[in-house]
N, C-alpha and C positions, 0 to 999 in steps of 0.2 A: 659305664662311668664315665661324666664330662669331666674335665678339667677345665675350668673360666680363669683367665689371667696369666702370669702375675697382672694385678690391674690395681689403681688406687683407688678406693671405695668413694662415693659421691657423699658417703654421712655417714657419722658416727653414733654410736648407741645401741640400744638392745635388738632394734629391727634391721635386718640386710635385706638385700635383693643381689637377685643375681646381676652380675655386670661383666661387661668385655664381651669377648669371642671365645668361643670351644677353640682352646690352645692344643687339646691333647685328648683321648677316650681311650677306652678299653673295655671288653666285656669282663664282667665280673666272673673268675671261673670257678667250676665246681672243687669242693674238698676232695683232695687226693689226686687231683688234675695235672696236668704238668703247667708251669708256668706257663701266662700269657702275657708278656710285655707289650707295648706300644708306644713309640715315641713320635710325638708330634713335629709338624713344621719348625717349631721355635726349638725344638730339641729338647722340650717337656717328654721326661719318661716316667709311665705309670703302668700299675699294676693294683688290681684288687680281687680279691677274696680271701675263704677260708683258711687257714693253716694251722698246723700243729701248735698249742701254746710251748712257747721257748723257755719257760720258766720251770725250773726245776726245785719238786721239795718235798721230802720227807714227811709228809702229814701226819700219819699215825706213828711214825719215832717221836714226831715232836710232842704228840697227844699224851704218850709216855712217859715223855721226859717231863711234859707240866702235871702228869699224875703223880709222879716219884717213882713211875715203876722201871725206868731206864736212866742212865746216866751222861749216855753219849748218843751221837748219832751211827747210822751205821756206814761203813767204808765198802762198796757202793751203799746209797740210799734205795729205796724204792719210787720212785715219781710217783706220786701222787697225781699228777696231772698228765702224765701221758694218755696218749687218746684223745684229751679233749681239743677245742681248738679257740682262735682267735680269728674275729676278722680283720684283714690286714689291707690298710689303705695306702700306698706307698706314691709318692710323688717326687721324683728326683727333677730338681731346677737345675739349669747351667749357670754359673756363677756370674753370666752375664746378664742374668735377667733379674737377678737381685740387687736392691736397692738397698744400699748401706744408710742405715741411720748415722746419727751422732754418736759419738765414742766407738765407731766400729760395732756396733751391734747392728744386728741382721733384724728388721720388722718381718713379724710372720703373723698373719689373720686368716686362719682355717677353718672351713666349716663343711658338714655333711646335709646336702639337702636334697630331698625326694622331691618331684615334680607330682602335682596332683592335679 
């Protein structure tokens, strides 16, 4: 995975293109593999790869409550999402590289693209 920017886009609208130079890159890690992070010369840190879904929800008990077969959740519940994963893309940008907009807002535009 390659990170371009921070860079101000040359145009706004519904189409975009890669602009600027690669400021950081990292290999996408396999599920269950040790975390691989990379820090570019500008201080941008990146990570990409599948990881366990962090969301915990007792889905089977929720369905029982909706059907009127149970009144409360279990404590502890059963994690319906255990063993499932999400594809994580993490980019940590030093404060010195983030341009502050008006009113103390941080202006961010992030896209994922695949080279074809």
